[in-house]
C-alpha positions as CSV (number, residue, x, y, z in Angstrom):
1,M,86.5,212.2,106.7
2,S,88.0,214.0,109.8
3,W,89.2,217.3,111.1
4,L,92.8,218.2,112.1
5,L,93.5,220.8,114.8
6,F,97.0,222.3,114.4
7,L,98.1,223.6,117.8
8,D,100.7,226.1,118.9
9,E,101.3,228.4,121.9
10,S,102.0,232.1,122.4
11,G,103.3,234.0,125.4
12,H,104.5,231.0,127.4
13,D,107.9,232.5,127.9
14,H,106.4,235.4,129.8
15,R,108.7,237.9,128.1
16,S,106.6,240.4,126.1
17,M,103.1,239.0,125.4
18,P,100.2,239.9,127.7
19,Y,98.6,236.4,127.8
20,E,99.5,232.8,127.6
21,V,97.5,231.5,124.6
22,R,97.3,227.9,123.5
23,G,95.3,227.2,120.4
24,G,95.3,226.7,116.7
25,A,93.5,226.3,113.5
26,A,91.3,223.3,112.6
27,F,90.9,222.2,109.0
28,H,88.6,219.6,107.5
29,A,90.8,216.9,105.8
30,S,89.5,217.8,102.4
31,A,90.6,221.5,102.8
32,L,94.1,220.8,104.1
33,W,96.1,220.1,100.9
34,P,94.4,223.1,99.1
35,F,95.3,225.3,102.0
36,V,99.0,224.2,101.9
37,Q,99.1,224.9,98.2
38,D,97.7,228.3,98.7
39,M,100.3,229.0,101.4
40,Q,103.1,228.0,99.0
41,R,101.7,230.2,96.2
42,L,101.3,233.1,98.6
43,E,104.8,232.8,99.9
44,L,106.2,232.9,96.4
45,A,103.9,235.8,95.4
46,A,104.9,237.9,98.5
47,F,108.7,237.1,98.8
48,G,109.6,235.7,95.4
49,T,111.2,232.7,97.1
50,E,110.7,230.0,99.7
51,L,111.8,231.3,103.1
52,H,113.0,228.0,104.4
53,Q,115.8,228.2,102.0
54,F,117.1,231.1,104.1
55,R,116.4,229.4,107.4
56,I,113.4,231.7,108.1
57,E,110.1,230.4,109.5
58,L,106.7,232.1,109.1
59,K,105.8,233.2,112.6
60,G,103.5,235.9,113.9
61,S,106.2,237.6,115.9
62,K,108.3,237.9,112.8
63,L,105.7,238.8,110.2
64,L,104.1,241.4,112.4
65,N,107.1,242.7,114.3
66,K,107.0,246.5,114.8
67,D,110.0,246.9,112.6
68,R,108.2,245.3,109.7
69,F,105.5,248.0,109.9
70,K,108.2,250.7,110.1
71,W,110.0,249.3,107.1
72,A,106.8,248.9,105.0
73,A,105.9,252.5,105.6
74,Q,109.2,253.8,104.3
75,G,107.8,254.1,100.8
76,P,104.8,253.6,98.6
77,A,103.6,250.1,97.8
78,M,106.0,248.5,95.4
79,P,104.9,246.6,92.2
80,D,104.9,242.9,92.8
81,E,108.0,242.1,90.7
82,E,110.0,244.9,92.2
83,R,109.1,243.9,95.7
84,R,110.0,240.2,95.1
85,K,113.4,241.2,93.6
86,H,114.3,243.4,96.6
87,C,113.1,240.7,99.0
88,R,115.4,238.2,97.5
89,G,118.2,240.7,97.8
90,F,117.3,241.3,101.5
91,L,117.3,237.6,102.3
92,T,120.5,236.9,100.4
93,K,122.4,239.7,102.2
94,G,121.1,238.3,105.5
95,L,123.0,235.1,104.8
96,E,126.0,237.0,103.6
97,K,126.0,239.2,106.7
98,K,125.7,242.4,104.5
99,P,123.5,245.4,105.3
100,P,120.4,245.6,103.0
101,S,119.5,248.7,101.1
102,R,116.6,251.0,102.1
103,N,114.5,249.6,99.2
104,E,115.2,246.0,100.3
105,F,114.1,246.8,103.9
106,T,110.9,248.4,102.5
107,A,110.2,245.5,100.2
108,Y,110.7,242.9,103.0
109,G,108.4,244.8,105.3
110,Q,105.7,245.1,102.7
111,A,106.0,241.4,101.9
112,C,105.7,240.4,105.5
113,L,102.4,242.3,105.9
114,E,101.2,241.0,102.5
115,M,101.9,237.4,103.7
116,A,100.1,237.9,107.0
117,T,97.0,239.3,105.4
118,G,97.0,236.6,102.8
119,I,97.2,233.9,105.4
120,F,94.1,235.1,107.1
121,Q,92.3,235.3,103.8
122,S,93.3,231.8,103.0
123,L,92.1,230.6,106.4
124,R,88.7,232.1,105.6
125,D,88.6,230.7,102.1
126,H,89.2,227.2,103.4
127,Q,86.7,227.6,106.2
128,A,89.3,226.9,109.0
129,M,88.1,227.2,112.6
130,L,90.2,229.0,115.1
131,F,90.3,227.7,118.7
132,A,92.2,229.5,121.5
133,A,92.3,229.5,125.3
134,A,94.0,232.5,127.1
135,I,95.1,233.2,130.6
136,P,97.0,236.2,131.9
137,C,100.8,235.9,132.1
138,T,100.7,237.0,135.7
139,V,99.1,233.7,136.7
140,T,101.6,231.6,138.5
141,R,101.8,227.8,138.5
142,P,101.1,226.3,141.9
143,A,103.6,223.9,143.3
144,T,101.2,221.0,143.6
145,Y,101.1,217.5,142.2
146,E,97.8,218.5,140.4
147,A,99.7,221.1,138.4
148,E,102.3,218.5,137.4
149,D,100.0,215.6,136.7
150,F,96.7,217.0,135.5
151,L,95.7,218.7,132.3
152,R,95.4,222.5,132.9
153,K,91.8,223.8,133.0
154,D,92.2,226.2,130.1
155,Q,93.5,223.3,127.9
156,V,90.4,221.3,129.0
157,F,88.2,224.1,127.8
158,L,90.1,224.3,124.5
159,F,89.5,220.6,123.8
160,E,85.9,221.0,125.0
161,R,85.3,223.5,122.2
162,Y,86.9,221.3,119.6
163,F,84.7,218.4,120.8
164,Y,81.6,220.5,120.2
165,L,82.6,221.1,116.6
166,L,83.3,217.4,116.0
167,E,80.1,216.3,117.6
168,Q,78.1,218.8,115.5
169,E,79.9,217.6,112.3
170,K,79.7,213.9,113.3
171,Q,83.4,213.5,112.4
172,H,86.5,212.5,114.3
173,G,89.3,215.0,115.0
174,L,93.1,214.6,115.2
175,L,95.6,216.8,117.1
176,V,98.8,218.0,115.4
177,M,101.2,219.9,117.6
178,D,104.4,221.8,117.2
179,E,107.4,219.8,118.5
180,V,109.4,221.9,120.9
181,D,111.0,220.0,123.8
182,K,110.7,216.3,123.8
183,A,110.7,216.1,127.6
184,E,107.9,218.7,127.9
185,D,106.0,217.2,125.0
186,R,106.0,213.8,126.8
187,R,104.7,215.4,130.0
188,F,101.9,217.0,128.1
189,V,101.0,213.7,126.3
190,R,100.9,212.0,129.7
191,R,98.5,214.6,131.1
192,L,96.4,214.5,127.9
193,E,96.1,210.7,128.0
194,A,95.3,210.7,131.7
195,Y,92.4,213.2,131.1
196,F,90.9,211.2,128.3
197,R,91.4,207.9,130.1
198,R,90.7,208.6,133.7
199,T,87.9,211.2,133.7
200,Q,84.3,210.5,132.7
201,T,84.1,213.7,130.6
202,G,87.4,212.9,128.9
203,R,86.3,209.3,128.0
204,Y,83.1,210.7,126.6
205,R,84.9,213.3,124.5
206,S,87.3,210.7,123.2
207,S,84.4,209.4,121.2
208,W,85.2,212.1,118.7
209,I,88.7,213.5,119.7
210,V,91.6,211.1,119.0
211,P,93.8,211.8,122.1
212,T,97.0,210.7,120.5
213,P,98.7,213.9,119.2
214,F,101.1,214.0,116.2
215,F,104.2,216.1,116.7
216,V,105.7,218.0,113.7
217,S,108.4,220.5,113.1
218,S,106.8,223.8,112.6
219,D,109.2,224.9,109.9
220,M,108.0,222.0,107.8
221,A,104.2,222.4,108.4
222,Y,102.4,225.4,107.0
223,P,99.2,224.9,109.0
224,V,101.2,225.1,112.3
225,Q,102.8,228.3,111.0
226,A,99.4,229.7,110.2
227,A,98.2,228.7,113.7
228,D,101.1,230.5,115.2
229,L,100.2,233.7,113.4
230,A,96.5,233.4,114.4
231,I,97.1,232.9,118.1
232,Y,99.8,235.7,118.1
233,C,97.1,238.1,116.8
234,V,94.6,236.7,119.4
235,N,97.1,237.4,122.1
236,W,97.4,241.1,121.0
237,G,94.2,241.8,119.4
238,F,91.2,239.8,120.8
239,R,89.7,241.2,124.0
240,L,86.6,240.3,126.1
241,P,86.7,243.0,128.9
242,A,83.8,241.5,130.7
243,R,85.8,238.2,131.1
244,G,89.1,239.8,132.1
245,L,90.7,240.1,128.6
246,R,91.2,243.8,128.8
247,P,92.7,246.1,126.1
248,L,96.4,246.7,126.3
249,A,98.8,248.8,124.4
250,C,99.8,246.7,121.3
251,P,103.3,247.4,119.8
252,T,102.0,246.6,116.3
253,P,98.7,246.9,114.5
254,V,96.7,243.6,114.1
255,P,95.5,242.9,110.6
256,K,91.8,243.5,110.2
257,P,91.1,240.0,108.8
258,C,92.3,238.5,112.1
259,I,88.9,238.3,113.7
260,R,85.9,238.9,111.5
261,R,83.0,236.8,112.5
262,R,81.8,234.1,114.9
263,A,80.5,230.7,114.0
264,G,77.9,229.3,116.3
265,V,78.5,225.8,117.5
266,R,75.8,224.2,119.6
267,R,77.0,222.8,122.9
268,V,76.1,219.2,123.6
269,R,76.9,217.7,126.9
270,H,75.7,214.1,127.5
271,R,72.7,214.8,125.3
272,V,71.7,218.0,127.1
273,R,71.6,220.8,124.6
274,A,72.5,224.3,125.8
275,G,73.0,227.7,124.3
276,P,75.5,228.6,121.5
277,V,79.2,228.5,122.1
278,H,81.2,230.8,119.9
279,G,84.3,229.7,118.1
280,Q,86.2,232.0,115.7
281,K,85.6,231.1,112.0
282,R,88.2,232.2,109.6
């Protein structure tokens, strides 16, 4: 069996997020289909319908938008059936370009928060592992050939942590990425393959990581959508002040299940065993 790491990115447009975060959620192959089924059930339980029918994608910036919290707080928690009925009304009126009612706004806000909390619980239930690498958005890209041709250092560290998990589990790992821009995706694949082919460390890590990523459309892949939500919350809610990740004003609360506990992964580098490296276990 193998692991699959579903990758996405947050804050790379440098508009509103404090950090650039690349990362995602890794699932054991045996847990992937049960997780997808849980996501489908959760979506129906929260909204009463499948959001793709209304051209809406599950994303952290949409589920946890500050307006969703404001709408959800307009009234007491609705009974499930009432919330689902008003959600369907909210979504239908969105297609019809009609203004929703106050109850429909409230129901949709509560459903978004219910969905976000449920996704994190499902990640924990299926023992997904969260991997993320963050750098401040103020960091500028140097105008050098290294920046164009080489894999960025934070991305190298991200794959390093994934390698430690796979080495510990003695299983191979695949990479699944959100397809965005084909030209940029090709450049990333070129850098990725160069790292795993031309560097000694990369060749060593390719013994467990399969450096041929699969690209999928995020609106058709629940695990990528879950990864988007997770790294969105990492961007706003996870801080290590001693390492430069300092607290900032967050426009929306971060769900408590976002970051609960750490899973120790022993670091192994060329058979030299060092101290524990902490990855986030859902």
